[in-house]
DONU-942995 format. One record per residue (C-alpha): residue in three letters; x negated, y negated, z negated. Coordinates in steps of 0.2 Angstrom, whole numbers, padded with zeros to 4 digits. Example, Ala and Ser with C-alpha at 12.3 -4.5 7.8 and 13.67 -1.06 7.14 Angstrom:
2
[Ala; [-0062; 0022; -0039]]
[Ser; [-0068; 0005; -0036]]
***
This chain:
157
[Unk; [-0616; -0675; -0635]]
[Unk; [-0626; -0668; -0621]]
[Unk; [-0629; -0650; -0616]]
[Unk; [-0646; -0642; -0615]]
[Unk; [-0642; -0635; -0598]]
[Unk; [-0636; -0651; -0589]]
[Unk; [-0654; -0654; -0582]]
[Unk; [-0657; -0637; -0576]]
[Unk; [-0657; -0635; -0557]]
[Unk; [-0652; -0618; -0551]]
[Unk; [-0655; -0615; -0532]]
[Unk; [-0640; -0609; -0523]]
[Unk; [-0638; -0590; -0521]]
[Unk; [-0633; -0584; -0503]]
[Unk; [-0622; -0570; -0510]]
[Unk; [-0611; -0581; -0521]]
[Unk; [-0611; -0597; -0512]]
[Unk; [-0603; -0589; -0497]]
[Unk; [-0618; -0589; -0484]]
[Unk; [-0615; -0585; -0467]]
[Unk; [-0619; -0566; -0470]]
[Unk; [-0609; -0564; -0486]]
[Unk; [-0596; -0553; -0477]]
[Unk; [-0609; -0542; -0469]]
[Unk; [-0618; -0540; -0485]]
[Unk; [-0603; -0536; -0495]]
[Unk; [-0597; -0524; -0481]]
[Unk; [-0614; -0515; -0481]]
[Unk; [-0614; -0513; -0500]]
[Unk; [-0596; -0507; -0501]]
[Unk; [-0600; -0494; -0487]]
[Unk; [-0616; -0488; -0496]]
[Unk; [-0607; -0486; -0512]]
[Unk; [-0593; -0476; -0504]]
[Unk; [-0605; -0465; -0495]]
[Unk; [-0615; -0462; -0511]]
[Unk; [-0599; -0457; -0520]]
[Unk; [-0595; -0444; -0507]]
[Unk; [-0613; -0439; -0506]]
[Unk; [-0613; -0435; -0525]]
[Unk; [-0598; -0423; -0524]]
[Unk; [-0604; -0415; -0508]]
[Unk; [-0621; -0412; -0516]]
[Unk; [-0613; -0405; -0532]]
[Unk; [-0601; -0394; -0523]]
[Unk; [-0615; -0387; -0511]]
[Unk; [-0627; -0383; -0526]]
[Unk; [-0614; -0376; -0538]]
[Unk; [-0599; -0370; -0528]]
[Unk; [-0593; -0357; -0541]]
[Unk; [-0592; -0370; -0554]]
[Unk; [-0582; -0383; -0543]]
[Unk; [-0564; -0380; -0542]]
[Unk; [-0556; -0386; -0526]]
[Unk; [-0543; -0396; -0537]]
[Unk; [-0557; -0407; -0543]]
[Unk; [-0558; -0415; -0526]]
[Unk; [-0541; -0423; -0528]]
[Unk; [-0548; -0437; -0539]]
[Unk; [-0560; -0442; -0524]]
[Unk; [-0546; -0441; -0512]]
[Unk; [-0535; -0452; -0523]]
[Unk; [-0549; -0464; -0525]]
[Unk; [-0551; -0466; -0507]]
[Unk; [-0533; -0469; -0504]]
[Unk; [-0534; -0482; -0518]]
[Unk; [-0549; -0490; -0508]]
[Unk; [-0538; -0492; -0493]]
[Unk; [-0523; -0498; -0503]]
[Unk; [-0533; -0512; -0511]]
[Unk; [-0541; -0518; -0496]]
[Unk; [-0526; -0518; -0484]]
[Unk; [-0519; -0533; -0493]]
[Unk; [-0527; -0550; -0490]]
[Unk; [-0530; -0563; -0503]]
[Unk; [-0519; -0575; -0493]]
[Unk; [-0504; -0562; -0494]]
[Unk; [-0507; -0560; -0512]]
[Unk; [-0506; -0579; -0514]]
[Unk; [-0491; -0580; -0503]]
[Unk; [-0500; -0592; -0491]]
[Unk; [-0500; -0583; -0475]]
[Unk; [-0487; -0570; -0477]]
[Unk; [-0476; -0568; -0461]]
[Unk; [-0460; -0558; -0463]]
[Unk; [-0457; -0542; -0473]]
[Unk; [-0444; -0538; -0485]]
[Unk; [-0454; -0541; -0501]]
[Unk; [-0465; -0555; -0497]]
[Unk; [-0479; -0559; -0509]]
[Unk; [-0472; -0549; -0522]]
[Unk; [-0473; -0533; -0512]]
[Unk; [-0491; -0537; -0508]]
[Unk; [-0495; -0539; -0526]]
[Unk; [-0486; -0523; -0531]]
[Unk; [-0495; -0514; -0517]]
[Unk; [-0512; -0521; -0524]]
[Unk; [-0507; -0516; -0542]]
[Unk; [-0502; -0498; -0537]]
[Unk; [-0519; -0497; -0528]]
[Unk; [-0528; -0502; -0543]]
[Unk; [-0518; -0490; -0554]]
[Unk; [-0522; -0476; -0543]]
[Unk; [-0541; -0481; -0543]]
[Unk; [-0541; -0482; -0562]]
[Unk; [-0532; -0466; -0563]]
[Unk; [-0544; -0457; -0552]]
[Unk; [-0559; -0463; -0562]]
[Unk; [-0550; -0458; -0579]]
[Unk; [-0546; -0441; -0572]]
[Unk; [-0564; -0438; -0566]]
[Unk; [-0570; -0443; -0584]]
[Unk; [-0557; -0431; -0591]]
[Unk; [-0563; -0417; -0580]]
[Unk; [-0581; -0421; -0584]]
[Unk; [-0579; -0420; -0603]]
[Unk; [-0565; -0406; -0604]]
[Unk; [-0573; -0394; -0591]]
[Unk; [-0592; -0398; -0591]]
[Unk; [-0597; -0407; -0607]]
[Unk; [-0587; -0398; -0621]]
[Unk; [-0586; -0381; -0612]]
[Unk; [-0600; -0369; -0612]]
[Unk; [-0606; -0370; -0594]]
[Unk; [-0624; -0369; -0589]]
[Unk; [-0624; -0384; -0577]]
[Unk; [-0616; -0401; -0580]]
[Unk; [-0620; -0409; -0563]]
[Unk; [-0603; -0404; -0555]]
[Unk; [-0594; -0415; -0568]]
[Unk; [-0607; -0429; -0567]]
[Unk; [-0606; -0429; -0548]]
[Unk; [-0587; -0430; -0549]]
[Unk; [-0587; -0444; -0561]]
[Unk; [-0600; -0454; -0551]]
[Unk; [-0590; -0451; -0535]]
[Unk; [-0575; -0459; -0542]]
[Unk; [-0585; -0473; -0550]]
[Unk; [-0594; -0477; -0534]]
[Unk; [-0579; -0477; -0523]]
[Unk; [-0570; -0489; -0535]]
[Unk; [-0585; -0500; -0536]]
[Unk; [-0586; -0500; -0517]]
[Unk; [-0567; -0505; -0516]]
[Unk; [-0570; -0519; -0528]]
[Unk; [-0585; -0525; -0519]]
[Unk; [-0576; -0525; -0502]]
[Unk; [-0561; -0534; -0509]]
[Unk; [-0569; -0547; -0519]]
[Unk; [-0587; -0548; -0512]]
[Unk; [-0581; -0556; -0495]]
[Unk; [-0578; -0574; -0493]]
[Unk; [-0561; -0580; -0489]]
[Unk; [-0565; -0592; -0474]]
[Unk; [-0568; -0577; -0463]]
[Unk; [-0557; -0562; -0461]]
[Unk; [-0549; -0564; -0479]]
***
């Protein structure tokens, strides 16, 4: 039995097929997402400084730490192909990546919690500081994922 989609010809996509500029595009997109995330929180804090507690910025700082942790481990180290030395080997690289993802998810969840607990359900006149905090952490996490998984492995890993 044949499939209906066997005869469909799809042109190759430069982004997904690993074109020569894939790493540059992924890096630019990741940097733009990271910049936009921090821009949202800077805007929210500049516009409503009395409604933004300084403790809210901890979520963004941990999101940024997560970005560095996730992207400091190459895919070859995770697979165990190109790991030279170290006391933990590929397991240590996988644990480091896992902890980076946990910190990234935790910062997004904490920002969501702050958004709903302090801005949506509370009686505050403006919701933008909470939305800005949530968007900051979402964009930093998306930038981290874009930089980690958007680049091709044949260059720079």
